[in-house]
C-alpha positions in Angstrom: 20.2 8.2 6.1 21.7 4.8 6.1 22.5 4.9 9.8 18.9 5.8 10.7 17.4 2.8 8.9 20.2 0.4 9.7 18.1 -0.8 12.8 15.7 -2.4 10.3 18.2 -4.6 8.6 17.6 -8.3 9.4 15.4 -7.5 12.5 12.1 -8.5 13.8 9.8 -5.5 13.5 7.7 -6.7 16.4 10.7 -5.9 18.7 10.9 -2.3 17.4 7.3 -1.2 17.3 4.1 -2.6 19.0 2.1 -2.9 15.8 4.4 -3.3 12.7 2.2 -2.2 9.8 2.7 0.2 6.9 1.5 3.3 8.9 3.6 2.5 11.9 6.7 1.9 9.8 6.2 5.1 7.8 5.9 7.1 11.0 8.9 5.4 12.5 11.0 6.3 9.5 9.7 9.9 9.3 10.6 10.5 12.9 14.1 9.1 12.5 15.0 10.6 9.2 13.9 14.2 9.9 14.9 15.3 6.5 14.5 19.1 5.9 11.9 19.8 3.2 10.4 16.3 3.4 6.8 16.6 2.2 5.7 13.0 2.1 7.2 9.6 3.1 5.7 6.5 1.7 6.0 2.8 2.5 4.7 0.0 0.3 4.7 -3.4 2.0 3.4 -5.0 -1.2 2.7 -3.8 -4.7 -0.9 -3.6 -3.7 -0.9 -1.7 -0.4 1.0 0.9 1.5 0.9 4.1 3.6 1.9 7.7 3.1 2.7 10.2 5.9 2.4 13.9 5.2 4.6 16.6 6.6 1.9 17.3 9.2 1.9 13.7 10.4 -1.4 12.7 8.6 -1.4 9.1 7.5 -3.1 7.9 4.3 -3.4 4.2 3.8 -3.9 3.0 0.3 -4.8 -0.3 -1.3 -5.1 -1.3 -5.0 -8.1 -3.5 -5.7 -8.6 -5.8 -8.7 -12.1 -6.4 -9.7 -13.2 -9.2 -12.1 -16.7 -9.8 -13.4 -18.1 -12.5 -15.6 -21.2 -11.5 -17.5 -23.4 -14.1 -19.0 -26.1 -12.8 -21.3 -28.8 -14.6 -23.3 -29.6 -12.9 -26.6 -32.5 -13.8 -28.9 -31.3 -15.4 -32.0 -27.9 -16.1 -30.4 -26.9 -19.1 -28.4 -25.3 -17.6 -25.3 -22.7 -14.9 -25.2 -20.0 -14.9 -22.6 -17.9 -11.8 -21.9 -15.1 -11.4 -19.4 -14.7 -7.8 -18.1 -11.6 -7.0 -16.1 -10.6 -3.8 -14.4 -7.5 -2.9 -12.4 -7.4 0.1 -10.1 
């Protein structure tokens, strides 16, 4: 497996593939590795996004989003109440 991916060491991906993104890199690796029984191959370019290629060649792009909301509510009898709500997906 090391020999198949050695071409990626210290190289410019623009010289290897026309559009070097997660999906293209995952397909490039899948074609060169050709591991028997390989069901999925995933590439994560960052902790928040990546691509997964299935055994049929279907590509699933994923991205993790972080949402923050600040809620300001006026309540009768209270001055003002401020609440921070955070969600990570």
